[in-house]
KOLKEFI-776090 format. One line per field, with one value per atom (N, C-alpha, C): residue number from 0; chain; x, y, z. Coordinates in Angstrom, 3 decimals. Atoms other than C-alpha are relative to their C-alpha. Example, Ala and Ser with C-alpha at 12.3 -4.5 7.8 and 13.67 -1.06 7.14 Angstrom:
! KOLKEFI-776090
resi: [0:0:0:1:1:1];
chain: [A:A:A:A:A:A];
px: [0.890:12.300:0.900:-0.820:13.670:-0.770];
py: [-1.190:-4.500:1.200:-1.190:-1.060:1.090];
pz: [0.000:7.800:0.000:-0.060:7.140:0.730];
END
This chain:
! KOLKEFI-776090
resi: [0:0:0:1:1:1:2:2:2:3:3:3:4:4:4:5:5:5:6:6:6:7:7:7:8:8:8:9:9:9:10:10:10:11:11:11:12:12:12:13:13:13:14:14:14:15:15:15:16:16:16:17:17:17:18:18:18:19:19:19:20:20:20:21:21:21:22:22:22:23:23:23:24:24:24:25:25:25:26:26:26:27:27:27:28:28:28:29:29:29:30:30:30:31:31:31:32:32:32:33:33:33:34:34:34:35:35:35:36:36:36:37:37:37:38:38:38:39:39:39:40:40:40:41:41:41:42:42:42:43:43:43:44:44:44:45:45:45:46:46:46:47:47:47:48:48:48:49:49:49:50:50:50:51:51:51:52:52:52:53:53:53:54:54:54:55:55:55:56:56:56:57:57:57:58:58:58:59:59:59:60:60:60:61:61:61:62:62:62:63:63:63:64:64:64:65:65:65:66:66:66:67:67:67:68:68:68:69:69:69:70:70:70:71:71:71:72:72:72:73:73:73:74:74:74:75:75:75:76:76:76:77:77:77:78:78:78:79:79:79:80:80:80:81:81:81:82:82:82:83:83:83:84:84:84:85:85:85:86:86:86:87:87:87:88:88:88:89:89:89:90:90:90:91:91:91:92:92:92:93:93:93:94:94:94:95:95:95:96:96:96:97:97:97:98:98:98:99:99:99:100:100:100:101:101:101:102:102:102:103:103:103:104:104:104:105:105:105:106:106:106:107:107:107:108:108:108:109:109:109:110:110:110:111:111:111:112:112:112:113:113:113:114:114:114:115:115:115:116:116:116:117:117:117:118:118:118:119:119:119:120:120:120:121:121:121:122:122:122:123:123:123:124:124:124:125:125:125:126:126:126:127:127:127:128:128:128:129:129:129:130:130:130:131:131:131:132:132:132:133:133:133:134:134:134:135:135:135:136:136:136:137:137:137:138:138:138:139:139:139:140:140:140:141:141:141:142:142:142:143:143:143:144:144:144:145:145:145:146:146:146:147:147:147:148:148:148:149:149:149:150:150:150:151:151:151:152:152:152:153:153:153:154:154:154:155:155:155:156:156:156:157:157:157:158:158:158:159:159:159:160:160:160:161:161:161:162:162:162:163:163:163:164:164:164:165:165:165:166:166:166:167:167:167:168:168:168:169:169:169:170:170:170:171:171:171:172:172:172:173:173:173:174:174:174:175:175:175:176:176:176:177:177:177:178:178:178:179:179:179:180:180:180:181:181:181:182:182:182:183:183:183:184:184:184:185:185:185:186:186:186:187:187:187:188:188:188:189:189:189:190:190:190:191:191:191:192:192:192:193:193:193:194:194:194:195:195:195:196:196:196:197:197:197:198:198:198:199:199:199:200:200:200:201:201:201:202:202:202:203:203:203:204:204:204:205:205:205:206:206:206:207:207:207:208:208:208:209:209:209:210:210:210:211:211:211:212:212:212:213:213:213:214:214:214:215:215:215:216:216:216:217:217:217:218:218:218:219:219:219:220:220:220:221:221:221:222:222:222:223:223:223:224:224:224:225:225:225:226:226:226:227:227:227:228:228:228:229:229:229:230:230:230:231:231:231:232:232:232:233:233:233:234:234:234:235:235:235:236:236:236:237:237:237:238:238:238:239:239:239:240:240:240:241:241:241:242:242:242:243:243:243:244:244:244:245:245:245:246:246:246:247:247:247:248:248:248:249:249:249:250:250:250:251:251:251];
chain: [A:A:A:A:A:A:A:A:A:A:A:A:A:A:A:A:A:A:A:A:A:A:A:A:A:A:A:A:A:A:A:A:A:A:A:A:A:A:A:A:A:A:A:A:A:A:A:A:A:A:A:A:A:A:A:A:A:A:A:A:A:A:A:A:A:A:A:A:A:A:A:A:A:A:A:A:A:A:A:A:A:A:A:A:A:A:A:A:A:A:A:A:A:A:A:A:A:A:A:A:A:A:A:A:A:A:A:A:A:A:A:A:A:A:A:A:A:A:A:A:A:A:A:A:A:A:A:A:A:A:A:A:A:A:A:A:A:A:A:A:A:A:A:A:A:A:A:A:A:A:A:A:A:A:A:A:A:A:A:A:A:A:A:A:A:A:A:A:A:A:A:A:A:A:A:A:A:A:A:A:A:A:A:A:A:A:A:A:A:A:A:A:A:A:A:A:A:A:A:A:A:A:A:A:A:A:A:A:A:A:A:A:A:A:A:A:A:A:A:A:A:A:A:A:A:A:A:A:A:A:A:A:A:A:A:A:A:A:A:A:A:A:A:A:A:A:A:A:A:A:A:A:A:A:A:A:A:A:A:A:A:A:A:A:A:A:A:A:A:A:A:A:A:A:A:A:A:A:A:A:A:A:A:A:A:A:A:A:A:A:A:A:A:A:A:A:A:A:A:A:A:A:A:A:A:A:A:A:A:A:A:A:A:A:A:A:A:A:A:A:A:A:A:A:A:A:A:A:A:A:A:A:A:A:A:A:A:A:A:A:A:A:A:A:A:A:A:A:A:A:A:A:A:A:A:A:A:A:A:A:A:A:A:A:A:A:A:A:A:A:A:A:A:A:A:A:A:A:A:A:A:A:A:A:A:A:A:A:A:A:A:A:A:A:A:A:A:A:A:A:A:A:A:A:A:A:A:A:A:A:A:A:A:A:A:A:A:A:A:A:A:A:A:A:A:A:A:A:A:A:A:A:A:A:A:A:A:A:A:A:A:A:A:A:A:A:A:A:A:A:A:A:A:A:A:A:A:A:A:A:A:A:A:A:A:A:A:A:A:A:A:A:A:A:A:A:A:A:A:A:A:A:A:A:A:A:A:A:A:A:A:A:A:A:A:A:A:A:A:A:A:A:A:A:A:A:A:A:A:A:A:A:A:A:A:A:A:A:A:A:A:A:A:A:A:A:A:A:A:A:A:A:A:A:A:A:A:A:A:A:A:A:A:A:A:A:A:A:A:A:A:A:A:A:A:A:A:A:A:A:A:A:A:A:A:A:A:A:A:A:A:A:A:A:A:A:A:A:A:A:A:A:A:A:A:A:A:A:A:A:A:A:A:A:A:A:A:A:A:A:A:A:A:A:A:A:A:A:A:A:A:A:A:A:A:A:A:A:A:A:A:A:A:A:A:A:A:A:A:A:A:A:A:A:A:A:A:A:A:A:A:A:A:A:A:A:A:A:A:A:A:A:A:A:A:A:A:A:A:A:A:A:A:A:A:A:A:A:A:A:A:A:A:A:A:A:A:A:A:A:A:A:A:A:A:A:A:A:A:A:A:A:A:A:A:A:A:A:A:A:A:A:A:A:A:A:A:A:A:A:A:A:A:A:A:A:A:A:A:A:A:A:A:A:A:A:A:A:A:A:A:A:A:A:A:A:A:A:A:A:A:A:A:A:A:A:A:A:A:A:A:A:A:A:A:A];
px: [0.779:-18.941:-0.956:1.057:-21.254:-1.147:1.282:-24.913:-0.260:0.320:-25.951:1.044:-1.063:-22.601:0.543:-0.496:-21.137:1.376:-1.164:-18.405:1.052:-1.100:-15.060:1.028:-0.965:-12.970:1.299:-1.322:-9.293:0.903:-0.822:-6.928:1.508:-1.261:-3.203:0.729:-0.825:-0.955:1.472:-1.418:2.678:0.956:-0.955:5.890:1.291:-1.480:9.250:0.045:-0.087:8.707:0.001:0.028:9.643:0.284:-0.141:10.680:-1.162:1.241:7.232:-1.342:1.222:4.720:-0.641:0.483:4.291:-0.527:0.685:3.745:-1.365:1.253:1.007:-1.065:0.930:-0.631:-0.505:0.512:-0.699:-0.989:0.793:-2.217:-1.537:1.453:-5.220:-0.489:0.389:-5.276:-0.481:0.106:-5.256:-1.226:1.209:-8.311:-1.084:1.014:-11.069:-1.257:1.246:-13.790:-0.071:0.087:-15.232:-0.288:0.425:-16.499:0.853:-1.141:-13.446:0.395:-0.361:-12.608:1.402:-1.336:-8.767:0.416:-0.535:-7.370:1.403:-1.251:-3.767:0.586:-0.436:-2.366:1.511:-1.397:1.445:0.308:-0.445:3.254:1.048:-0.890:5.130:1.389:-1.244:7.718:1.067:-1.230:11.210:0.849:-0.867:12.593:-0.492:0.537:10.791:-1.366:1.194:7.623:-1.113:1.234:5.305:0.203:-0.168:6.711:-0.508:0.602:5.776:-1.500:1.601:2.219:-0.566:0.471:1.849:-0.104:0.165:2.382:-1.399:1.254:-0.959:-1.133:0.867:-2.744:-1.367:1.324:-5.570:-0.886:0.510:-6.374:-0.449:0.201:-6.637:-1.135:1.286:-9.997:0.553:-0.489:-8.170:1.541:-1.360:-4.431:0.314:-0.393:-3.026:1.386:-1.529:0.765:0.197:-0.254:1.438:0.450:-0.376:3.078:-1.185:0.862:1.133:0.627:-0.402:1.343:0.171:-0.233:1.895:-0.934:0.845:0.348:-1.387:1.462:-3.084:-0.484:0.610:-3.359:-0.236:0.104:-2.670:-1.197:1.234:-5.294:-1.228:1.237:-7.810:-0.341:0.144:-7.233:-0.642:0.793:-8.101:-1.434:1.461:-11.279:-0.733:0.763:-12.416:-0.374:0.300:-12.278:-0.693:0.639:-13.755:-1.531:1.465:-17.280:-0.571:0.494:-17.630:-0.808:0.830:-19.950:0.794:-0.835:-16.921:1.205:-1.326:-13.423:1.025:-1.024:-10.114:1.280:-1.184:-6.605:1.070:-0.918:-3.935:1.300:-1.118:-0.835:1.225:-1.284:2.527:0.716:-0.596:4.193:-0.871:0.922:1.001:-0.714:0.711:-1.038:-1.279:1.133:-4.413:0.788:-0.590:-3.744:0.178:0.037:-4.700:-0.979:0.769:-6.377:-1.512:1.545:-9.742:-0.377:0.441:-9.581:-1.306:1.108:-12.080:-1.279:1.236:-14.628:-0.359:0.328:-14.341:-0.534:0.363:-14.856:-1.575:1.334:-18.085:-1.022:0.841:-19.410:-0.323:0.275:-19.459:-1.281:1.234:-22.379:-0.384:0.428:-24.317:-0.162:0.420:-24.517:0.432:-0.434:-22.517:0.720:-0.720:-21.163:1.395:-1.446:-17.723:0.355:-0.475:-15.844:1.491:-1.535:-12.460:0.487:-0.726:-9.910:1.339:-1.401:-6.415:0.978:-0.993:-3.229:1.322:-1.372:0.020:1.147:-1.075:3.301:1.032:-1.037:5.940:1.349:-1.308:9.610:0.707:-0.793:12.255:0.138:-0.342:12.838:-1.294:1.258:9.048:-0.260:0.257:9.352:-1.185:1.030:6.375:0.532:-0.389:6.760:-1.158:1.103:3.363:-0.945:1.112:0.323:0.517:-0.277:0.452:-0.176:0.015:1.064:-1.538:1.469:-2.526:-0.920:0.919:-4.818:-1.405:1.347:-7.951:-1.216:1.046:-10.774:-1.139:1.104:-13.684:-1.200:1.036:-16.231:0.381:-0.565:-14.995:-1.031:0.742:-16.455:0.980:-0.825:-14.949:0.789:-0.689:-14.155:1.321:-1.068:-11.623:1.494:-1.358:-8.727:0.799:-0.425:-8.260:1.389:-1.253:-5.327:1.057:-0.792:-3.981:-0.784:0.651:-4.898:-0.045:0.025:-6.088:-0.480:0.197:-7.020:0.660:-0.641:-4.803:-0.969:0.675:-5.961:-0.202:-0.197:-5.156:-1.089:0.938:-7.668:-1.409:1.509:-10.932:-0.649:0.786:-13.524:-1.095:1.039:-15.826:-0.866:0.990:-18.961:0.469:-0.484:-18.081:-0.866:0.958:-21.126:0.309:-0.318:-19.659:1.313:-1.300:-16.199:0.092:-0.122:-14.988:1.533:-1.404:-11.584:0.766:-1.100:-8.467:0.229:-0.142:-7.874:1.489:-1.349:-4.685:0.797:-0.894:-3.650:0.800:-0.781:-2.357:0.793:-0.807:0.651:0.398:-0.627:1.394:-1.291:0.841:-1.740:-1.508:1.356:-4.864:-0.891:0.773:-5.904:-0.778:0.705:-6.849:-1.243:1.110:-9.049:-1.039:0.928:-10.508:-0.766:0.759:-11.422:-1.012:0.880:-12.866:-1.372:1.311:-15.137:-1.026:0.840:-16.449:-0.755:0.459:-16.901:-1.042:1.117:-19.032:-1.231:1.108:-21.403:-0.520:0.463:-21.574:-0.843:0.944:-24.388:0.334:-0.329:-23.120:1.485:-1.300:-19.579:0.238:-0.178:-18.462:1.465:-1.451:-15.357:-0.124:0.017:-14.604:0.843:-0.721:-12.375:1.061:-1.214:-9.402:0.993:-0.896:-6.375:-0.365:0.529:-7.289:1.060:-0.781:-4.129:1.544:-1.574:-0.193:0.500:-0.593:1.580:1.524:-1.561:5.275:0.296:-0.394:6.845:0.837:-0.841:8.344:-0.942:0.802:7.011:0.432:-0.320:7.205:-0.420:0.489:5.449:1.151:-1.122:8.544:1.122:-1.084:10.974:-0.198:0.295:9.144:-0.998:0.957:7.812:-0.503:0.398:7.622:-1.244:1.010:5.529:-1.282:1.152:3.258:-0.706:0.486:2.826:-0.915:0.674:1.926:-1.379:1.287:-0.732:-1.113:1.027:-2.209:-0.706:0.513:-2.484:-1.196:1.013:-4.305:-1.414:1.201:-6.825:-0.756:0.606:-7.383:-0.628:0.672:-8.068:-1.251:1.227:-10.637:-1.086:1.026:-12.506:-0.271:0.135:-11.991:0.068:-0.337:-11.112:1.340:-1.268:-7.989:0.483:-0.433:-7.827:-0.124:-0.127:-8.818:1.151:-0.980:-6.368:1.313:-1.295:-3.501:0.127:-0.014:-4.526:0.115:-0.119:-4.817:1.352:-1.395:-1.391:0.958:-0.765:0.016:-0.026:0.227:-1.524:0.768:-0.664:-0.112:1.568:-1.377:3.368:0.488:-0.271:3.219:-0.093:0.178:1.963:1.210:-1.183:4.881:1.197:-1.203:7.484:-0.142:0.102:5.987:0.298:-0.271:6.010:1.299:-1.366:9.492:0.864:-0.624:10.785:-0.218:0.339:8.840:0.603:-0.460:10.235:1.500:-1.526:13.766:0.464:-0.239:13.676:-0.006:0.288:12.272:1.134:-1.068:15.025:1.543:-1.201:17.860:0.533];
py: [1.268:-16.212:0.294:0.155:-17.324:-0.705:0.682:-18.177:-1.284:1.173:-21.617:-1.141:1.025:-23.424:-0.246:0.377:-25.295:0.728:-0.635:-23.766:-1.150:0.889:-25.806:0.509:-0.364:-25.572:-0.720:0.444:-26.023:0.153:-0.132:-26.788:-0.438:0.337:-26.608:-0.162:0.232:-28.041:0.175:-0.145:-26.941:0.059:-0.319:-27.013:0.028:-0.245:-25.708:-0.488:0.472:-26.205:1.369:-1.171:-22.747:-0.315:0.423:-24.583:-0.003:0.378:-25.743:0.774:-0.455:-23.742:0.994:-1.051:-21.035:-0.451:0.610:-23.397:-0.622:0.491:-25.025:1.073:-0.943:-21.922:0.679:-0.493:-20.465:-0.933:0.955:-23.600:0.020:-0.103:-22.946:1.480:-1.381:-19.159:0.355:-0.156:-19.312:-0.764:0.839:-21.573:0.905:-0.857:-20.165:-0.120:0.255:-21.565:1.117:-1.327:-18.577:-0.392:0.141:-20.314:-0.979:0.804:-21.378:0.798:-0.264:-21.096:-0.310:0.597:-21.261:0.192:0.054:-22.377:-0.606:0.480:-22.614:-0.334:0.213:-24.254:-0.330:0.160:-23.777:-0.467:0.598:-25.719:0.902:-1.038:-22.564:-0.233:0.177:-22.810:1.135:-0.889:-21.254:0.301:-0.073:-21.404:0.922:-1.064:-18.460:-0.378:0.484:-20.504:1.121:-0.980:-18.054:1.233:-1.235:-15.068:-0.210:0.204:-16.573:-0.115:0.250:-17.443:1.376:-1.393:-13.898:0.887:-0.737:-12.521:-0.068:0.262:-14.013:-0.059:0.011:-13.357:0.400:-0.453:-11.466:-1.019:1.039:-14.673:-1.120:0.990:-16.712:0.202:-0.227:-17.168:-0.048:0.219:-18.606:-0.413:0.335:-18.756:-0.256:0.318:-20.531:-0.417:0.371:-20.743:-0.210:0.400:-22.668:-1.430:1.378:-25.849:-1.018:1.148:-29.219:-1.162:1.405:-32.911:-0.789:0.921:-34.007:0.510:-0.448:-33.699:-0.059:0.207:-35.206:1.064:-0.930:-32.951:1.355:-1.287:-29.918:-0.164:-0.003:-31.236:-0.053:-0.063:-31.721:1.562:-1.502:-27.906:0.563:-0.416:-27.285:-0.262:0.502:-29.393:0.786:-0.746:-27.493:1.313:-1.431:-24.170:-0.161:-0.085:-25.365:0.330:-0.401:-24.028:-0.289:0.260:-25.089:-1.293:1.122:-27.603:-1.407:1.196:-29.903:0.378:-0.350:-30.151:-0.832:0.663:-31.153:0.478:-0.427:-31.159:0.043:-0.135:-29.673:0.596:-0.297:-29.845:0.571:-0.618:-28.292:-0.882:0.642:-29.516:-0.653:0.601:-30.734:1.103:-0.918:-28.983:-0.367:0.130:-28.739:-0.374:0.266:-30.219:1.051:-1.132:-27.059:1.045:-1.094:-23.766:-0.159:0.185:-25.025:-1.350:1.236:-28.278:-0.022:-0.021:-27.347:0.367:-0.256:-25.917:-1.172:1.282:-29.037:-1.117:0.874:-31.230:0.230:-0.365:-29.464:0.065:-0.161:-29.282:-1.365:1.372:-33.099:-0.433:0.627:-34.146:0.784:-0.846:-31.821:-0.993:0.493:-32.536:-1.522:1.433:-35.872:0.154:-0.065:-36.854:-0.017:-0.015:-37.483:0.008:-0.091:-36.590:-0.481:0.463:-38.249:0.068:-0.092:-38.246:-0.578:0.516:-39.233:1.003:-0.803:-38.031:-0.105:0.040:-37.145:0.034:0.090:-37.967:0.997:-1.272:-35.095:-0.371:0.401:-35.729:1.170:-1.008:-33.752:1.368:-1.131:-31.303:0.413:-0.324:-30.960:-0.550:0.807:-33.210:-0.996:0.999:-35.463:-1.385:1.572:-39.143:-0.840:0.952:-40.207:-0.162:0.440:-41.732:-0.921:0.842:-43.329:-1.375:1.487:-46.948:-0.683:0.473:-47.483:0.980:-0.865:-46.146:-0.056:-0.183:-44.727:-1.000:1.000:-47.360:0.764:-0.450:-46.792:0.513:-0.316:-46.931:-0.332:0.283:-46.388:-0.104:0.131:-47.665:-0.200:0.057:-48.136:-1.377:1.426:-51.778:0.172:-0.114:-50.477:0.170:-0.243:-49.861:-1.308:1.185:-53.482:-0.432:0.274:-53.715:1.288:-1.268:-50.219:1.201:-1.252:-46.568:0.431:-0.193:-46.247:1.350:-1.486:-42.626:0.787:-0.740:-39.993:1.124:-0.922:-37.543:1.365:-1.455:-34.574:-0.067:0.151:-36.064:-0.452:0.358:-36.614:1.208:-1.128:-34.009:-0.637:0.692:-34.975:0.962:-0.862:-33.346:0.071:-0.169:-31.815:-0.634:0.540:-33.254:-1.633:1.413:-36.811:-0.121:0.230:-36.248:0.258:0.075:-36.790:0.394:-0.309:-35.769:-1.315:1.005:-37.822:-0.732:0.650:-40.618:0.280:-0.315:-39.453:-1.146:1.120:-43.023:-0.427:0.210:-43.132:1.042:-1.147:-41.036:0.163:0.139:-42.043:-0.209:0.606:-43.606:0.377:-0.232:-41.941:0.597:-0.171:-40.704:-0.946:1.253:-44.118:-0.159:0.256:-44.559:1.262:-1.164:-40.981:-0.125:0.110:-41.609:-1.167:1.301:-45.140:0.368:-0.302:-43.713:0.739:-0.823:-41.100:-0.941:0.877:-43.485:-0.979:0.866:-45.893:0.662:-0.672:-43.123:0.516:-0.762:-41.777:-0.808:0.569:-42.627:0.326:-0.480:-40.784:0.233:-0.238:-41.134:0.039:-0.322:-39.670:0.047:0.036:-40.453:1.181:-1.027:-37.214:-0.287:0.453:-39.114:1.040:-0.927:-36.685:0.146:-0.325:-35.767:1.335:-1.212:-33.475:0.472:-0.556:-33.222:-0.545:0.270:-33.330:-0.370:0.341:-35.096:-0.139:0.017:-34.720:-1.162:1.135:-37.949:0.242:-0.151:-38.409:0.037:-0.046:-37.643:-0.957:0.896:-39.285:-1.392:1.515:-42.563:-0.687:0.459:-42.975:-0.353:0.127:-42.403:-0.924:0.964:-44.558:-1.085:0.885:-47.242:-1.097:1.106:-50.035:0.518:-0.494:-48.067:0.291:-0.261:-46.892:-1.378:1.163:-50.377:-0.736:0.549:-51.560:0.636:-0.676:-48.848:-0.397:0.353:-49.640:-1.384:1.358:-53.360:0.114:-0.004:-52.542:0.754:-0.757:-50.068:-0.930:0.865:-52.675:-1.280:1.041:-55.447:0.358:-0.436:-53.388:0.116:-0.214:-52.673:-1.327:1.173:-55.940:-1.461:1.310:-58.755:-0.271:0.573:-60.432:-0.789:0.771:-63.199:0.572:-0.543:-61.265:0.994:-0.874:-58.676:-0.522:0.759:-61.133:-0.421:0.334:-62.547:1.260:-1.165:-59.097:0.588:-0.399:-58.128:-0.764:0.834:-61.085:0.450:-0.537:-59.802:1.166:-1.262:-56.430:-0.189:0.254:-57.808:-0.506:0.722:-59.765:1.169:-1.124:-56.684:0.979:-0.747:-54.652:-0.591:0.591:-57.222:0.165:-0.062:-57.381:1.461:-1.483:-53.476:0.231:-0.447:-53.212:-0.646:0.635:-55.900:0.659:-0.587:-54.291:1.325:-1.260:-50.899:-0.026:0.161:-52.184:-0.307:0.374:-53.797:1.135:-1.209:-50.677:1.017:-0.975:-48.575:-0.495:0.545:-50.927:0.291];
pz: [-0.009:-170.439:-1.018:1.082:-173.142:0.547:-0.424:-172.100:-0.700:0.586:-172.801:-0.252:0.050:-172.853:1.276:-1.347:-169.991:0.343:-0.462:-167.855:0.249:-0.344:-167.657:0.913:-0.997:-164.655:-0.295:0.465:-165.817:1.303:-1.331:-162.809:-0.439:0.246:-163.104:1.295:-1.299:-160.268:-0.362:0.356:-160.300:1.195:-1.084:-158.050:-0.622:0.564:-159.180:-1.382:1.342:-162.905:-0.955:0.809:-164.408:-1.504:1.430:-167.441:-0.961:0.731:-168.595:0.380:-0.423:-166.716:-1.008:1.025:-169.237:-1.265:1.131:-172.069:0.352:-0.556:-169.986:0.052:-0.310:-169.036:-1.202:1.360:-172.570:-0.746:0.697:-173.835:0.598:-0.662:-171.353:-0.466:0.310:-171.880:-1.399:1.420:-175.560:-0.568:0.568:-175.894:-0.430:0.623:-178.129:0.676:-0.828:-175.839:1.058:-0.869:-173.829:1.407:-1.415:-170.689:0.781:-0.779:-168.714:1.254:-1.436:-165.053:0.221:-0.030:-164.570:1.469:-1.513:-161.083:-0.145:-0.089:-160.530:1.396:-1.382:-157.473:0.023:-0.126:-156.735:1.422:-1.192:-154.160:0.796:-0.522:-152.868:-0.682:0.782:-155.612:0.157:-0.179:-155.255:-1.113:1.070:-158.795:-0.991:1.076:-160.455:-0.581:0.564:-161.338:0.357:-0.428:-159.245:-0.767:0.711:-160.973:-1.589:1.384:-164.369:0.090:-0.286:-163.088:0.109:-0.186:-161.967:-1.133:1.161:-165.354:-0.675:0.565:-166.264:1.100:-1.221:-162.944:-0.419:0.405:-164.704:-0.803:0.693:-166.612:0.864:-1.069:-163.376:0.766:-0.885:-161.544:1.571:-1.365:-158.368:0.032:-0.085:-157.481:1.494:-1.378:-154.505:-0.075:0.017:-153.603:1.477:-1.430:-150.396:-0.033:-0.023:-149.335:0.029:-0.002:-149.793:0.372:-0.361:-149.018:-1.221:1.107:-152.404:-1.224:1.177:-155.941:0.166:0.081:-155.158:1.090:-0.884:-152.002:-0.720:0.804:-154.407:-0.995:0.737:-156.792:0.599:-0.833:-154.147:0.295:-0.285:-153.370:-1.241:1.292:-157.037:-0.040:0.062:-156.970:0.952:-0.982:-153.851:-0.384:0.375:-155.576:-1.256:1.239:-158.924:0.141:-0.043:-159.606:-1.435:1.314:-163.314:-0.063:0.236:-164.721:-0.362:0.291:-165.769:0.458:-0.416:-164.536:-0.920:0.609:-166.081:0.479:-0.471:-164.881:-1.163:1.143:-167.211:0.901:-0.840:-164.907:-0.676:0.678:-165.391:-0.895:1.086:-168.592:-0.982:0.783:-170.016:-0.808:0.836:-172.797:-0.587:0.872:-174.551:-1.388:1.264:-178.051:-0.843:0.887:-179.937:0.679:-0.502:-179.271:-0.162:0.183:-180.469:0.758:-0.598:-178.377:0.933:-0.889:-175.723:-0.705:0.716:-178.105:-0.875:0.717:-180.259:0.951:-1.102:-177.130:0.174:-0.317:-176.160:-1.195:1.279:-179.788:-0.325:0.500:-180.153:0.437:-0.499:-177.984:1.172:-1.141:-175.504:1.232:-1.330:-171.835:0.380:-0.420:-171.611:1.444:-1.143:-168.238:-0.087:0.277:-169.472:-1.447:1.357:-172.669:0.236:0.018:-173.528:-1.425:1.189:-176.314:0.077:0.135:-177.391:0.419:-0.447:-175.970:-0.959:0.728:-177.792:1.133:-0.984:-175.880:-0.604:0.343:-175.780:0.796:-0.444:-175.164:0.941:-0.795:-172.895:-0.624:0.956:-175.764:-0.808:0.347:-176.376:-1.486:1.316:-179.568:0.116:0.018:-180.509:0.009:-0.132:-179.419:-0.372:0.597:-180.954:1.007:-0.839:-179.466:1.203:-1.119:-175.979:-0.412:0.234:-175.817:0.321:-0.293:-174.355:-0.757:0.835:-177.079:0.690:-0.684:-175.802:-0.638:0.543:-176.083:-0.818:0.801:-178.527:0.631:-1.024:-175.905:1.475:-1.450:-172.453:0.993:-1.224:-169.318:1.143:-1.264:-165.750:-0.060:0.083:-166.712:-1.011:0.919:-169.394:0.488:-0.662:-166.995:0.524:-0.469:-166.288:-0.524:0.648:-168.660:-0.043:-0.284:-167.736:-0.411:0.084:-167.735:-1.434:1.422:-171.197:-0.401:0.217:-170.831:0.901:-1.052:-169.417:0.620:-0.528:-167.048:-0.539:0.689:-169.193:-1.139:1.017:-171.749:0.253:-0.327:-169.789:0.846:-0.482:-169.029:0.805:-0.912:-166.077:0.587:-0.693:-164.812:1.421:-1.394:-161.476:0.896:-0.854:-159.970:0.195:-0.144:-160.426:0.638:-0.680:-158.865:1.305:-1.296:-155.604:0.325:-0.179:-153.884:-0.296:0.242:-154.705:1.414:-1.228:-152.208:0.486:-0.282:-150.220:0.423:-0.211:-149.483:-1.122:1.172:-153.033:-0.345:0.294:-153.716:-1.404:1.394:-157.406:-0.984:1.036:-158.931:0.336:-0.433:-157.332:-1.078:1.159:-160.664:-0.728:0.508:-161.688:0.720:-0.804:-158.737:-0.159:-0.003:-159.163:-1.340:1.318:-162.881:0.173:0.022:-162.131:0.962:-0.939:-159.283:-0.955:0.819:-161.648:-1.168:1.185:-164.552:0.323:-0.497:-162.504:0.168:-0.350:-161.679:-1.493:1.238:-165.415:-0.880:0.972:-167.726:-1.595:1.482:-170.961:-0.176:0.025:-171.853:-1.570:1.366:-175.160:-0.505:0.585:-177.183:-1.269:0.900:-179.132:-1.354:0.994:-181.596:-0.673:0.419:-181.666:1.027:-0.847:-180.064:0.896:-0.933:-176.936:0.904:-0.984:-174.970:-0.384:0.084:-174.947:1.391:-1.282:-172.139:0.079:-0.073:-171.236:0.747:-0.617:-170.401:1.165:-1.277:-166.919:1.144:-1.057:-163.639:1.210:-1.106:-160.127:-0.250:0.271:-161.307:-0.723:0.819:-163.608:1.108:-0.837:-160.804:1.170:-1.184:-158.158:-0.698:0.973:-160.748:0.934:-0.952:-158.073:0.828:-0.828:-155.729:-0.792:0.951:-158.560:-0.550:0.489:-159.856:1.334:-1.193:-156.341:0.361:-0.116:-155.967:-1.024:1.094:-159.381:0.277:-0.149:-158.473:1.165:-1.223:-155.183:-0.486:0.621:-157.108:-0.762:0.931:-159.817:0.774:-0.779:-157.134:0.601:-0.501:-155.556:-0.887:0.915:-158.673:-0.794:0.858:-160.565:0.764:-0.749:-157.929:-0.126:-0.166:-156.889:-1.206:1.032:-159.385:-1.324:1.248:-162.383:-0.188:0.021:-161.501:-0.211:0.165:-161.231:-1.504:1.380:-164.581:-0.972:0.784:-166.140:-0.121:-0.024:-164.984:-0.574:0.786:-166.591:-1.492:1.365:-169.897:-0.205:0.153:-169.259:-0.043:-0.034:-168.562:-1.371:1.480:-171.915:-0.930:0.789:-173.739:-0.019:0.020:-172.451:-0.459:0.482:-173.228:-1.617:1.562:-176.918:-0.497:0.312:-177.016:0.042:-0.145:-175.810:-1.224:1.152:-178.511:-1.130:1.372:-181.270:-0.157:-0.062:-180.456:-0.120:0.128:-180.019:-1.221:1.430:-183.335:-0.987:0.832:-184.868:0.065:-0.180:-183.345:-0.391:0.314:-184.165:-1.325];
END
């Protein structure tokens, strides 16, 4: 550890993903930033994932391998173990953008409540799919999610003093609520104006899209009100249609 620099707790949650876990772990372990606490929460994997994790056990501050009640239960276990000044989730299949990412984030502005950046999408074969459809806003506040989740959870560093546990009533979209709760309390939110993470496309929210949308609607209704949320979702639907048509024409 280096005195005078904040400690970042990096939490990785994984269950049966021997294909991707090593790539994620190496992106954390190979960071040039010295003040990092690495926490890995495994859901009692049976496919060889745990054996891969144990190869790097000397780089891990806390390792838990036991059954859980879902991804957000596992993420809450990670939060409970975190002792750093800031926390970030880099879950299995996701990566920091480069080995210098964390050092560059903390070099931008000292002692911000939240730092955030842009995310690159990665395909099934680890190929680049470019920037997310929702570009990170220039100046993020809790109101920016009204048209969709414009910052991915892999790309946001939050002071641990601002975070609360994930709400267990949401199975697929609790990360939206979690970020919004912290953002409402934050005073200084800094855009680092660079790519900070890589996100592998897929996950449960893709397979259970209807449930995910219903949860997102409920969360946004709580923060923005019913009528504005209905209006905003109409805008979201129109934007999605335009995006689909534009990309279909590009690919034809």
